[in-house]
C-alpha atoms as an extended CHARMM CRD file, in Angstrom:
* protein
*
        55  EXT
         1         1  UNK       CA            -26.2540000000       -9.1830000000       -2.7390000000  PROA      1               0.0000000000
         2         2  UNK       CA            -24.0950000000       -8.8200000000        0.3040000000  PROA      2               0.0000000000
         3         3  UNK       CA            -21.4800000000      -11.5120000000        1.0080000000  PROA      3               0.0000000000
         4         4  UNK       CA            -20.3500000000      -11.7400000000        4.4210000000  PROA      4               0.0000000000
         5         5  UNK       CA            -16.5760000000      -12.0940000000        5.1540000000  PROA      5               0.0000000000
         6         6  UNK       CA            -15.0810000000      -14.7820000000        7.3870000000  PROA      6               0.0000000000
         7         7  UNK       CA            -12.8640000000      -13.7720000000       10.2370000000  PROA      7               0.0000000000
         8         8  UNK       CA             -9.8600000000      -14.8100000000        8.2220000000  PROA      8               0.0000000000
         9         9  UNK       CA            -10.8030000000      -12.6330000000        5.2240000000  PROA      9               0.0000000000
        10        10  UNK       CA            -11.4320000000       -9.7120000000        7.4780000000  PROA      10              0.0000000000
        11        11  UNK       CA             -7.8420000000      -10.1230000000        8.8900000000  PROA      11              0.0000000000
        12        12  UNK       CA             -6.4360000000      -10.2620000000        5.4430000000  PROA      12              0.0000000000
        13        13  UNK       CA             -8.3480000000       -7.1460000000        4.5310000000  PROA      13              0.0000000000
        14        14  UNK       CA             -7.0540000000       -5.4610000000        7.6620000000  PROA      14              0.0000000000
        15        15  UNK       CA             -3.4050000000       -6.4280000000        6.9570000000  PROA      15              0.0000000000
        16        16  UNK       CA             -3.6330000000       -5.2430000000        3.2780000000  PROA      16              0.0000000000
        17        17  UNK       CA             -5.0760000000       -1.8800000000        4.4340000000  PROA      17              0.0000000000
        18        18  UNK       CA             -2.4320000000       -1.4140000000        6.9290000000  PROA      18              0.0000000000
        19        19  UNK       CA              0.1260000000       -1.8390000000        4.2850000000  PROA      19              0.0000000000
        20        20  UNK       CA             -1.5640000000        0.5730000000        1.9610000000  PROA      20              0.0000000000
        21        21  UNK       CA             -1.5980000000        3.1050000000        4.8440000000  PROA      21              0.0000000000
        22        22  UNK       CA              2.1440000000        2.6850000000        5.4200000000  PROA      22              0.0000000000
        23        23  UNK       CA              2.7700000000        2.7990000000        1.6860000000  PROA      23              0.0000000000
        24        24  UNK       CA              0.9650000000        6.1230000000        1.4140000000  PROA      24              0.0000000000
        25        25  UNK       CA              2.8530000000        7.4270000000        4.3270000000  PROA      25              0.0000000000
        26        26  UNK       CA              6.1170000000        6.3900000000        2.8490000000  PROA      26              0.0000000000
        27        27  UNK       CA              5.3030000000        8.0340000000       -0.5880000000  PROA      27              0.0000000000
        28        28  UNK       CA              4.4300000000       11.1820000000        1.1040000000  PROA      28              0.0000000000
        29        29  UNK       CA              7.8680000000       11.5140000000        2.6460000000  PROA      29              0.0000000000
        30        30  UNK       CA              9.2010000000       11.6150000000       -0.9340000000  PROA      30              0.0000000000
        31        31  UNK       CA              6.9190000000       14.4040000000       -2.2360000000  PROA      31              0.0000000000
        32        32  UNK       CA              8.8560000000       17.4250000000       -3.2970000000  PROA      32              0.0000000000
        33        33  UNK       CA              8.7820000000       19.8890000000       -6.1510000000  PROA      33              0.0000000000
        34        34  UNK       CA              9.8100000000       18.1990000000       -9.2530000000  PROA      34              0.0000000000
        35        35  UNK       CA              9.3230000000       14.5970000000       -8.5240000000  PROA      35              0.0000000000
        36        36  UNK       CA              7.3150000000       12.8310000000      -11.0320000000  PROA      36              0.0000000000
        37        37  UNK       CA              4.5470000000       10.4640000000      -10.4650000000  PROA      37              0.0000000000
        38        38  UNK       CA              6.4990000000        7.7530000000      -12.1230000000  PROA      38              0.0000000000
        39        39  UNK       CA              9.1970000000        8.2130000000       -9.4050000000  PROA      39              0.0000000000
        40        40  UNK       CA              6.5480000000        8.1590000000       -6.7470000000  PROA      40              0.0000000000
        41        41  UNK       CA              5.1850000000        4.8890000000       -8.1140000000  PROA      41              0.0000000000
        42        42  UNK       CA              8.5300000000        3.3640000000       -7.9140000000  PROA      42              0.0000000000
        43        43  UNK       CA              8.8940000000        4.3440000000       -4.3550000000  PROA      43              0.0000000000
        44        44  UNK       CA              5.4950000000        2.8420000000       -3.6400000000  PROA      44              0.0000000000
        45        45  UNK       CA              6.2740000000       -0.4590000000       -5.5980000000  PROA      45              0.0000000000
        46        46  UNK       CA              9.7040000000       -0.9190000000       -3.7650000000  PROA      46              0.0000000000
        47        47  UNK       CA              8.0580000000       -0.3980000000       -0.4080000000  PROA      47              0.0000000000
        48        48  UNK       CA              5.2960000000       -2.8790000000       -1.1280000000  PROA      48              0.0000000000
        49        49  UNK       CA              7.6710000000       -5.4290000000       -2.4920000000  PROA      49              0.0000000000
        50        50  UNK       CA              9.9300000000       -4.9390000000        0.5280000000  PROA      50              0.0000000000
        51        51  UNK       CA              7.1230000000       -5.8380000000        2.8820000000  PROA      51              0.0000000000
        52        52  UNK       CA              6.5020000000       -9.1650000000        1.0960000000  PROA      52              0.0000000000
        53        53  UNK       CA              3.5170000000       -8.0070000000       -0.9750000000  PROA      53              0.0000000000
        54        54  UNK       CA              2.7850000000       -7.6890000000       -4.6810000000  PROA      54              0.0000000000
        55        55  UNK       CA              1.6470000000       -4.2460000000       -6.0380000000  PROA      55              0.0000000000
């Protein structure tokens, strides 16, 4: 079954997807030889929390 989203729900999805996009861009700036995925995860978590969201 397909559930239609309200305009408010679509806007929330848009905002969360923008944060995901910005988070991935931020993480990409930290990628270098030797960095662990745990360190990259910490970068992502900090970025998300700094922007008022929960990872």
